[in-house]
C-alpha positions in Angstrom: 32.7 -18.5 201.8 34.4 -21.0 204.1 34.6 -24.7 203.3 33.2 -27.4 205.5 36.7 -28.7 205.9 37.8 -25.4 207.5 34.8 -25.5 209.9 35.4 -29.2 210.8 39.1 -28.5 211.5 38.2 -25.4 213.6 35.7 -27.3 215.7 38.1 -30.1 216.2 40.7 -27.6 217.5 38.3 -26.1 220.1 38.4 -27.2 223.8 36.2 -26.0 226.6 36.4 -26.4 230.4 34.9 -25.0 233.5 37.1 -22.6 235.3 36.4 -22.4 239.1 38.6 -19.4 239.4 36.5 -17.4 236.8 33.2 -19.2 237.5 32.8 -19.5 233.7 33.2 -22.0 230.9 36.3 -21.1 229.0 36.7 -22.1 225.3 39.9 -21.9 223.3 41.4 -23.2 220.1 44.8 -24.6 219.5 44.7 -22.8 216.1 44.2 -19.4 217.7 46.5 -19.3 220.7 45.7 -16.5 223.2 42.1 -16.1 222.0 39.5 -17.3 224.5 35.8 -16.8 225.1 34.0 -17.2 228.4 30.4 -17.8 229.3 29.1 -18.2 232.9 26.1 -20.5 232.0 26.9 -22.7 229.0 29.9 -24.5 227.5 28.1 -24.5 224.1 27.7 -20.7 224.4 31.4 -20.4 225.1 32.2 -22.4 222.0 29.7 -20.5 219.9 31.2 -17.2 221.1 34.7 -18.3 220.3 33.7 -19.4 216.8 32.1 -16.0 216.2 35.1 -14.2 217.5 37.4 -16.2 215.2 35.1 -15.5 212.3 35.2 -11.8 213.0 39.0 -11.9 213.4 39.3 -13.7 210.1 37.2 -11.1 208.3 39.2 -8.2 209.7 42.5 -9.9 208.7 41.2 -10.6 205.2 39.8 -7.1 204.7 43.0 -5.6 206.0 45.3 -7.7 203.7 43.2 -7.0 200.6 43.1 -3.3 201.2 46.9 -3.0 201.0 
């Protein structure tokens, strides 16, 4: 289970902007360089998608490291 401190730090590290080239909102985090999430309709959906992607990435990393 993650702490509220982790979630607050994660949310503080996320930025989102409209990309006219992609015609999408693009969300990214300074804590996870290279990982982005795009949504054509909503900046909040882009942030939510990124948070979910980061959560899935963290679970895979944790499961992989504990298996070895």
